[in-house]
PDB file as gemmi writes it, atoms N, CA and C in Angstrom:
CRYST1    1.000    1.000    1.000  90.00  90.00  90.00 P 1                      
ATOM      1  N   MET A   1     103.198 -55.377  96.388  1.00  0.00           N  
ATOM      2  CA  MET A   1     102.296 -56.259  95.666  1.00  0.00           C  
ATOM      3  C   MET A   1     102.963 -57.611  95.371  1.00  0.00           C  
ATOM      4  N   ARG A   2     103.979 -57.918  96.161  1.00  0.00           N  
ATOM      5  CA  ARG A   2     104.647 -59.197  95.966  1.00  0.00           C  
ATOM      6  C   ARG A   2     103.678 -60.349  96.225  1.00  0.00           C  
ATOM      7  N   ASN A   3     103.783 -61.394  95.427  1.00  0.00           N  
ATOM      8  CA  ASN A   3     102.953 -62.606  95.504  1.00  0.00           C  
ATOM      9  C   ASN A   3     101.545 -62.419  94.949  1.00  0.00           C  
ATOM     10  N   PHE A   4     101.225 -61.256  94.417  1.00  0.00           N  
ATOM     11  CA  PHE A   4      99.927 -61.032  93.786  1.00  0.00           C  
ATOM     12  C   PHE A   4     100.094 -61.078  92.272  1.00  0.00           C  
ATOM     13  N   GLY A   5      99.049 -61.478  91.583  1.00  0.00           N  
ATOM     14  CA  GLY A   5      99.112 -61.510  90.125  1.00  0.00           C  
ATOM     15  C   GLY A   5      97.753 -61.260  89.505  1.00  0.00           C  
ATOM     16  N   PHE A   6      97.776 -60.980  88.226  1.00  0.00           N  
ATOM     17  CA  PHE A   6      96.567 -60.669  87.468  1.00  0.00           C  
ATOM     18  C   PHE A   6      96.704 -61.289  86.082  1.00  0.00           C  
ATOM     19  N   GLY A   7      95.601 -61.768  85.549  1.00  0.00           N  
ATOM     20  CA  GLY A   7      95.601 -62.304  84.199  1.00  0.00           C  
ATOM     21  C   GLY A   7      94.302 -61.943  83.497  1.00  0.00           C  
ATOM     22  N   ALA A   8      94.383 -61.826  82.204  1.00  0.00           N  
ATOM     23  CA  ALA A   8      93.189 -61.519  81.411  1.00  0.00           C  
ATOM     24  C   ALA A   8      93.295 -62.221  80.069  1.00  0.00           C  
ATOM     25  N   GLY A   9      92.157 -62.492  79.496  1.00  0.00           N  
ATOM     26  CA  GLY A   9      92.129 -63.151  78.198  1.00  0.00           C  
ATOM     27  C   GLY A   9      90.725 -63.133  77.641  1.00  0.00           C  
ATOM     28  N   GLY A  10      90.558 -63.798  76.550  1.00  0.00           N  
ATOM     29  CA  GLY A  10      89.238 -63.834  75.945  1.00  0.00           C  
ATOM     30  C   GLY A  10      89.110 -64.973  74.958  1.00  0.00           C  
ATOM     31  N   ASN A  11      87.924 -65.124  74.444  1.00  0.00           N  
ATOM     32  CA  ASN A  11      87.618 -66.142  73.439  1.00  0.00           C  
ATOM     33  C   ASN A  11      86.766 -65.515  72.347  1.00  0.00           C  
ATOM     34  N   TYR A  12      86.914 -66.039  71.149  1.00  0.00           N  
ATOM     35  CA  TYR A  12      86.152 -65.552  70.006  1.00  0.00           C  
ATOM     36  C   TYR A  12      85.620 -66.742  69.231  1.00  0.00           C  
ATOM     37  N   GLY A  13      84.399 -66.631  68.782  1.00  0.00           N  
ATOM     38  CA  GLY A  13      83.818 -67.628  67.895  1.00  0.00           C  
ATOM     39  C   GLY A  13      83.160 -66.921  66.721  1.00  0.00           C  
ATOM     40  N   SER A  14      83.480 -67.352  65.523  1.00  0.00           N  
ATOM     41  CA  SER A  14      82.897 -66.725  64.339  1.00  0.00           C  
ATOM     42  C   SER A  14      81.490 -67.279  64.088  1.00  0.00           C  
ATOM     43  N   GLU A  15      80.818 -66.697  63.131  1.00  0.00           N  
ATOM     44  CA  GLU A  15      79.490 -67.178  62.753  1.00  0.00           C  
ATOM     45  C   GLU A  15      79.593 -68.677  62.494  1.00  0.00           C  
ATOM     46  N   TYR A  16      78.601 -69.436  62.943  1.00  0.00           N  
ATOM     47  CA  TYR A  16      78.706 -70.887  62.932  1.00  0.00           C  
ATOM     48  C   TYR A  16      77.464 -71.526  62.328  1.00  0.00           C  
ATOM     49  N   LYS A  17      77.669 -72.437  61.424  1.00  0.00           N  
ATOM     50  CA  LYS A  17      76.568 -73.106  60.740  1.00  0.00           C  
ATOM     51  C   LYS A  17      76.038 -74.257  61.590  1.00  0.00           C  
ATOM     52  N   VAL A  18      74.726 -74.272  61.823  1.00  0.00           N  
ATOM     53  CA  VAL A  18      74.071 -75.343  62.569  1.00  0.00           C  
ATOM     54  C   VAL A  18      73.203 -76.119  61.590  1.00  0.00           C  
ATOM     55  N   ILE A  19      73.350 -77.443  61.599  1.00  0.00           N  
ATOM     56  CA  ILE A  19      72.603 -78.292  60.670  1.00  0.00           C  
ATOM     57  C   ILE A  19      71.593 -79.111  61.455  1.00  0.00           C  
ATOM     58  N   ASP A  20      70.323 -78.861  61.217  1.00  0.00           N  
ATOM     59  CA  ASP A  20      69.243 -79.602  61.859  1.00  0.00           C  
ATOM     60  C   ASP A  20      68.150 -79.789  60.814  1.00  0.00           C  
ATOM     61  N   ASN A  21      68.404 -80.590  59.824  1.00  0.00           N  
ATOM     62  CA  ASN A  21      67.498 -80.751  58.683  1.00  0.00           C  
ATOM     63  C   ASN A  21      66.123 -81.295  59.060  1.00  0.00           C  
ATOM     64  N   SER A  22      66.035 -82.085  60.122  1.00  0.00           N  
ATOM     65  CA  SER A  22      64.767 -82.713  60.452  1.00  0.00           C  
ATOM     66  C   SER A  22      63.748 -81.739  61.042  1.00  0.00           C  
ATOM     67  N   VAL A  23      64.185 -80.639  61.624  1.00  0.00           N  
ATOM     68  CA  VAL A  23      63.254 -79.732  62.288  1.00  0.00           C  
ATOM     69  C   VAL A  23      63.277 -78.338  61.672  1.00  0.00           C  
ATOM     70  N   THR A  24      64.409 -77.696  61.709  1.00  0.00           N  
ATOM     71  CA  THR A  24      64.474 -76.293  61.290  1.00  0.00           C  
ATOM     72  C   THR A  24      65.320 -76.051  60.056  1.00  0.00           C  
ATOM     73  N   GLY A  25      65.999 -77.057  59.562  1.00  0.00           N  
ATOM     74  CA  GLY A  25      66.882 -76.848  58.422  1.00  0.00           C  
ATOM     75  C   GLY A  25      68.238 -76.334  58.885  1.00  0.00           C  
ATOM     76  N   THR A  26      68.904 -75.610  58.016  1.00  0.00           N  
ATOM     77  CA  THR A  26      70.231 -75.082  58.317  1.00  0.00           C  
ATOM     78  C   THR A  26      70.132 -73.602  58.669  1.00  0.00           C  
ATOM     79  N   PHE A  27      70.824 -73.182  59.718  1.00  0.00           N  
ATOM     80  CA  PHE A  27      70.866 -71.768  60.078  1.00  0.00           C  
ATOM     81  C   PHE A  27      72.225 -71.463  60.700  1.00  0.00           C  
ATOM     82  N   TYR A  28      72.486 -70.199  60.973  1.00  0.00           N  
ATOM     83  CA  TYR A  28      73.779 -69.768  61.486  1.00  0.00           C  
ATOM     84  C   TYR A  28      73.640 -69.135  62.870  1.00  0.00           C  
ATOM     85  N   LEU A  29      74.565 -69.507  63.766  1.00  0.00           N  
ATOM     86  CA  LEU A  29      74.679 -68.840  65.058  1.00  0.00           C  
ATOM     87  C   LEU A  29      75.561 -67.613  64.866  1.00  0.00           C  
ATOM     88  N   PRO A  30      75.271 -66.504  65.552  1.00  0.00           N  
ATOM     89  CA  PRO A  30      76.075 -65.293  65.378  1.00  0.00           C  
ATOM     90  C   PRO A  30      77.463 -65.440  66.013  1.00  0.00           C  
ATOM     91  N   SER A  31      78.396 -64.611  65.579  1.00  0.00           N  
ATOM     92  CA  SER A  31      79.727 -64.598  66.186  1.00  0.00           C  
ATOM     93  C   SER A  31      79.638 -64.013  67.591  1.00  0.00           C  
ATOM     94  N   TRP A  32      80.665 -64.266  68.404  1.00  0.00           N  
ATOM     95  CA  TRP A  32      80.669 -63.809  69.785  1.00  0.00           C  
ATOM     96  C   TRP A  32      82.093 -63.593  70.279  1.00  0.00           C  
ATOM     97  N   VAL A  33      82.211 -62.774  71.329  1.00  0.00           N  
ATOM     98  CA  VAL A  33      83.490 -62.514  72.001  1.00  0.00           C  
ATOM     99  C   VAL A  33      83.233 -62.514  73.503  1.00  0.00           C  
ATOM    100  N   THR A  34      84.061 -63.228  74.255  1.00  0.00           N  
ATOM    101  CA  THR A  34      83.980 -63.164  75.710  1.00  0.00           C  
ATOM    102  C   THR A  34      85.313 -62.675  76.269  1.00  0.00           C  
ATOM    103  N   VAL A  35      85.252 -62.013  77.415  1.00  0.00           N  
ATOM    104  CA  VAL A  35      86.441 -61.492  78.097  1.00  0.00           C  
ATOM    105  C   VAL A  35      86.464 -62.092  79.501  1.00  0.00           C  
ATOM    106  N   ASN A  36      87.631 -62.568  79.916  1.00  0.00           N  
ATOM    107  CA  ASN A  36      87.795 -63.206  81.223  1.00  0.00           C  
ATOM    108  C   ASN A  36      88.979 -62.566  81.944  1.00  0.00           C  
ATOM    109  N   ALA A  37      88.957 -62.580  83.271  1.00  0.00           N  
ATOM    110  CA  ALA A  37      90.074 -62.034  84.044  1.00  0.00           C  
ATOM    111  C   ALA A  37      90.153 -62.734  85.391  1.00  0.00           C  
ATOM    112  N   GLY A  38      91.314 -62.648  85.994  1.00  0.00           N  
ATOM    113  CA  GLY A  38      91.494 -63.246  87.308  1.00  0.00           C  
ATOM    114  C   GLY A  38      92.587 -62.553  88.098  1.00  0.00           C  
ATOM    115  N   VAL A  39      92.488 -62.646  89.397  1.00  0.00           N  
ATOM    116  CA  VAL A  39      93.519 -62.154  90.310  1.00  0.00           C  
ATOM    117  C   VAL A  39      93.864 -63.285  91.269  1.00  0.00           C  
ATOM    118  N   PHE A  40      95.106 -63.274  91.759  1.00  0.00           N  
ATOM    119  CA  PHE A  40      95.499 -64.316  92.698  1.00  0.00           C  
ATOM    120  C   PHE A  40      96.536 -63.799  93.677  1.00  0.00           C  
ATOM    121  N   TYR A  41      96.612 -64.494  94.801  1.00  0.00           N  
ATOM    122  CA  TYR A  41      97.679 -64.313  95.783  1.00  0.00           C  
ATOM    123  C   TYR A  41      98.342 -65.670  95.941  1.00  0.00           C  
ATOM    124  N   ASN A  42      99.662 -65.701  95.825  1.00  0.00           N  
ATOM    125  CA  ASN A  42     100.406 -66.954  95.910  1.00  0.00           C  
ATOM    126  C   ASN A  42     101.418 -66.837  97.043  1.00  0.00           C  
ATOM    127  N   GLY A  43     100.996 -67.184  98.264  1.00  0.00           N  
ATOM    128  CA  GLY A  43     101.857 -67.098  99.434  1.00  0.00           C  
ATOM    129  C   GLY A  43     102.657 -68.371  99.645  1.00  0.00           C  
ATOM    130  N   PRO A  44     103.432 -68.411 100.713  1.00  0.00           N  
ATOM    131  CA  PRO A  44     104.285 -69.572 100.966  1.00  0.00           C  
ATOM    132  C   PRO A  44     103.501 -70.871 101.198  1.00  0.00           C  
ATOM    133  N   HIS A  45     102.323 -70.774 101.811  1.00  0.00           N  
ATOM    134  CA  HIS A  45     101.553 -71.988 102.098  1.00  0.00           C  
ATOM    135  C   HIS A  45     100.128 -71.969 101.564  1.00  0.00           C  
ATOM    136  N   VAL A  46      99.737 -70.892 100.919  1.00  0.00           N  
ATOM    137  CA  VAL A  46      98.361 -70.810 100.429  1.00  0.00           C  
ATOM    138  C   VAL A  46      98.318 -70.055  99.099  1.00  0.00           C  
ATOM    139  N   ARG A  47      97.414 -70.466  98.257  1.00  0.00           N  
ATOM    140  CA  ARG A  47      97.140 -69.748  97.008  1.00  0.00           C  
ATOM    141  C   ARG A  47      95.636 -69.476  96.981  1.00  0.00           C  
ATOM    142  N   VAL A  48      95.272 -68.217  96.724  1.00  0.00           N  
ATOM    143  CA  VAL A  48      93.870 -67.797  96.656  1.00  0.00           C  
ATOM    144  C   VAL A  48      93.655 -67.131  95.303  1.00  0.00           C  
ATOM    145  N   ASN A  49      92.593 -67.515  94.623  1.00  0.00           N  
ATOM    146  CA  ASN A  49      92.324 -66.900  93.319  1.00  0.00           C  
ATOM    147  C   ASN A  49      90.839 -66.606  93.126  1.00  0.00           C  
ATOM    148  N   LEU A  50      90.581 -65.561  92.347  1.00  0.00           N  
ATOM    149  CA  LEU A  50      89.228 -65.178  91.960  1.00  0.00           C  
ATOM    150  C   LEU A  50      89.233 -64.937  90.462  1.00  0.00           C  
ATOM    151  N   ASN A  51      88.360 -65.630  89.750  1.00  0.00           N  
ATOM    152  CA  ASN A  51      88.234 -65.484  88.299  1.00  0.00           C  
ATOM    153  C   ASN A  51      86.835 -64.989  87.952  1.00  0.00           C  
ATOM    154  N   VAL A  52      86.773 -64.145  86.951  1.00  0.00           N  
ATOM    155  CA  VAL A  52      85.502 -63.657  86.415  1.00  0.00           C  
ATOM    156  C   VAL A  52      85.480 -64.035  84.943  1.00  0.00           C  
ATOM    157  N   ASN A  53      84.479 -64.795  84.548  1.00  0.00           N  
ATOM    158  CA  ASN A  53      84.349 -65.245  83.164  1.00  0.00           C  
ATOM    159  C   ASN A  53      83.177 -64.547  82.489  1.00  0.00           C  
ATOM    160  N   ASN A  54      83.331 -64.256  81.217  1.00  0.00           N  
ATOM    161  CA  ASN A  54      82.305 -63.580  80.424  1.00  0.00           C  
ATOM    162  C   ASN A  54      81.912 -62.250  81.072  1.00  0.00           C  
ATOM    163  N   ILE A  55      82.918 -61.429  81.333  1.00  0.00           N  
ATOM    164  CA  ILE A  55      82.734 -60.152  82.031  1.00  0.00           C  
ATOM    165  C   ILE A  55      81.666 -59.278  81.376  1.00  0.00           C  
ATOM    166  N   THR A  56      81.592 -59.282  80.060  1.00  0.00           N  
ATOM    167  CA  THR A  56      80.638 -58.424  79.346  1.00  0.00           C  
ATOM    168  C   THR A  56      79.243 -59.040  79.262  1.00  0.00           C  
ATOM    169  N   ASN A  57      79.061 -60.222  79.874  1.00  0.00           N  
ATOM    170  CA  ASN A  57      77.770 -60.911  79.894  1.00  0.00           C  
ATOM    171  C   ASN A  57      77.229 -61.162  78.481  1.00  0.00           C  
ATOM    172  N   GLU A  58      78.121 -61.548  77.588  1.00  0.00           N  
ATOM    173  CA  GLU A  58      77.767 -61.852  76.198  1.00  0.00           C  
ATOM    174  C   GLU A  58      76.837 -63.067  76.149  1.00  0.00           C  
ATOM    175  N   LYS A  59      75.743 -62.963  75.400  1.00  0.00           N  
ATOM    176  CA  LYS A  59      74.869 -64.117  75.185  1.00  0.00           C  
ATOM    177  C   LYS A  59      75.401 -64.855  73.964  1.00  0.00           C  
ATOM    178  N   TRP A  60      75.845 -66.115  74.174  1.00  0.00           N  
ATOM    179  CA  TRP A  60      76.415 -66.864  73.070  1.00  0.00           C  
ATOM    180  C   TRP A  60      76.037 -68.335  73.168  1.00  0.00           C  
ATOM    181  N   TYR A  61      76.161 -69.005  72.058  1.00  0.00           N  
ATOM    182  CA  TYR A  61      75.698 -70.384  71.940  1.00  0.00           C  
ATOM    183  C   TYR A  61      76.757 -71.212  71.234  1.00  0.00           C  
ATOM    184  N   SER A  62      76.800 -72.488  71.569  1.00  0.00           N  
ATOM    185  CA  SER A  62      77.658 -73.422  70.856  1.00  0.00           C  
ATOM    186  C   SER A  62      76.782 -74.556  70.340  1.00  0.00           C  
ATOM    187  N   GLY A  63      77.316 -75.320  69.436  1.00  0.00           N  
ATOM    188  CA  GLY A  63      76.583 -76.466  68.935  1.00  0.00           C  
ATOM    189  C   GLY A  63      76.840 -76.725  67.480  1.00  0.00           C  
ATOM    190  N   TYR A  64      76.491 -77.925  67.057  1.00  0.00           N  
ATOM    191  CA  TYR A  64      76.554 -78.285  65.642  1.00  0.00           C  
ATOM    192  C   TYR A  64      75.227 -78.923  65.244  1.00  0.00           C  
ATOM    193  N   TRP A  65      74.845 -79.975  65.972  1.00  0.00           N  
ATOM    194  CA  TRP A  65      73.539 -80.594  65.717  1.00  0.00           C  
ATOM    195  C   TRP A  65      72.463 -80.008  66.619  1.00  0.00           C  
ATOM    196  N   SER A  66      72.864 -79.292  67.641  1.00  0.00           N  
ATOM    197  CA  SER A  66      71.931 -78.664  68.561  1.00  0.00           C  
ATOM    198  C   SER A  66      72.477 -77.294  68.946  1.00  0.00           C  
ATOM    199  N   VAL A  67      71.655 -76.480  69.598  1.00  0.00           N  
ATOM    200  CA  VAL A  67      72.076 -75.158  70.045  1.00  0.00           C  
ATOM    201  C   VAL A  67      72.114 -75.176  71.567  1.00  0.00           C  
ATOM    202  N   ASN A  68      73.271 -74.846  72.127  1.00  0.00           N  
ATOM    203  CA  ASN A  68      73.466 -74.913  73.565  1.00  0.00           C  
ATOM    204  C   ASN A  68      73.843 -73.548  74.122  1.00  0.00           C  
ATOM    205  N   PRO A  69      72.963 -72.919  74.916  1.00  0.00           N  
ATOM    206  CA  PRO A  69      73.314 -71.630  75.510  1.00  0.00           C  
ATOM    207  C   PRO A  69      74.471 -71.804  76.490  1.00  0.00           C  
ATOM    208  N   GLN A  70      75.351 -70.809  76.549  1.00  0.00           N  
ATOM    209  CA  GLN A  70      76.511 -70.852  77.431  1.00  0.00           C  
ATOM    210  C   GLN A  70      76.310 -69.924  78.625  1.00  0.00           C  
ATOM    211  N   LYS A  71      77.161 -70.054  79.622  1.00  0.00           N  
ATOM    212  CA  LYS A  71      76.990 -69.329  80.885  1.00  0.00           C  
ATOM    213  C   LYS A  71      77.109 -67.816  80.717  1.00  0.00           C  
ATOM    214  N   PRO A  72      76.266 -67.070  81.421  1.00  0.00           N  
ATOM    215  CA  PRO A  72      76.445 -65.612  81.487  1.00  0.00           C  
ATOM    216  C   PRO A  72      77.637 -65.309  82.397  1.00  0.00           C  
ATOM    217  N   VAL A  73      77.819 -64.052  82.765  1.00  0.00           N  
ATOM    218  CA  VAL A  73      78.920 -63.690  83.655  1.00  0.00           C  
ATOM    219  C   VAL A  73      78.891 -64.602  84.881  1.00  0.00           C  
ATOM    220  N   ASN A  74      80.068 -65.120  85.258  1.00  0.00           N  
ATOM    221  CA  ASN A  74      80.143 -66.011  86.411  1.00  0.00           C  
ATOM    222  C   ASN A  74      81.497 -65.863  87.097  1.00  0.00           C  
ATOM    223  N   PHE A  75      81.540 -66.280  88.344  1.00  0.00           N  
ATOM    224  CA  PHE A  75      82.724 -66.121  89.180  1.00  0.00           C  
ATOM    225  C   PHE A  75      83.150 -67.475  89.713  1.00  0.00           C  
ATOM    226  N   THR A  76      84.448 -67.669  89.858  1.00  0.00           N  
ATOM    227  CA  THR A  76      84.974 -68.834  90.553  1.00  0.00           C  
ATOM    228  C   THR A  76      85.990 -68.344  91.578  1.00  0.00           C  
ATOM    229  N   PHE A  77      86.012 -68.997  92.729  1.00  0.00           N  
ATOM    230  CA  PHE A  77      86.911 -68.639  93.806  1.00  0.00           C  
ATOM    231  C   PHE A  77      87.588 -69.929  94.254  1.00  0.00           C  
ATOM    232  N   GLY A  78      88.886 -69.875  94.471  1.00  0.00           N  
ATOM    233  CA  GLY A  78      89.600 -71.060  94.897  1.00  0.00           C  
ATOM    234  C   GLY A  78      90.625 -70.764  95.986  1.00  0.00           C  
ATOM    235  N   VAL A  79      90.814 -71.756  96.843  1.00  0.00           N  
ATOM    236  CA  VAL A  79      91.833 -71.677  97.888  1.00  0.00           C  
ATOM    237  C   VAL A  79      92.567 -73.010  97.871  1.00  0.00           C  
ATOM    238  N   ALA A  80      93.887 -72.955  97.841  1.00  0.00           N  
ATOM    239  CA  ALA A  80      94.697 -74.168  97.885  1.00  0.00           C  
ATOM    240  C   ALA A  80      95.729 -74.021  98.991  1.00  0.00           C  
ATOM    241  N   TYR A  81      95.903 -75.083  99.775  1.00  0.00           N  
ATOM    242  CA  TYR A  81      96.921 -75.085 100.815  1.00  0.00           C  
ATOM    243  C   TYR A  81      98.088 -75.924 100.328  1.00  0.00           C  
ATOM    244  N   LYS A  82      99.304 -75.417 100.491  1.00  0.00           N  
ATOM    245  CA  LYS A  82     100.519 -76.123 100.070  1.00  0.00           C  
ATOM    246  C   LYS A  82     101.197 -76.734 101.293  1.00  0.00           C  
ATOM    247  N   PHE A  83     101.443 -78.024 101.235  1.00  0.00           N  
ATOM    248  CA  PHE A  83     102.110 -78.716 102.344  1.00  0.00           C  
ATOM    249  C   PHE A  83     103.616 -78.578 102.237  1.00  0.00           C  
TER     250      PHE A  83                                                      
END                                                                             
C-alpha cells in the first residue's frame, strides 16, 4: 500500500441565530455535523485523489441575514501530473 493514503474529518456547527427582522423576525438554525473522507495515490509523477464530502448527507444551512442551504453528499476527483 505504498504511496496510498487516507484521510477523514468533519465539521460541526451549533445552533445559530438568524436575524431577519423585516420579514420573519429572529429564529434559530439547528446544529449540524458533517463527515468527510478522502483517499489518494501519490506516485512519482502523478497524484490521484477522491474525496467524499458530507458522507451522511446531512441537511444543513448557513447564514446570518439569510438562510443558505449547503451541498448534500458530493464527490471530487483530481489528477495532478508532476514534472
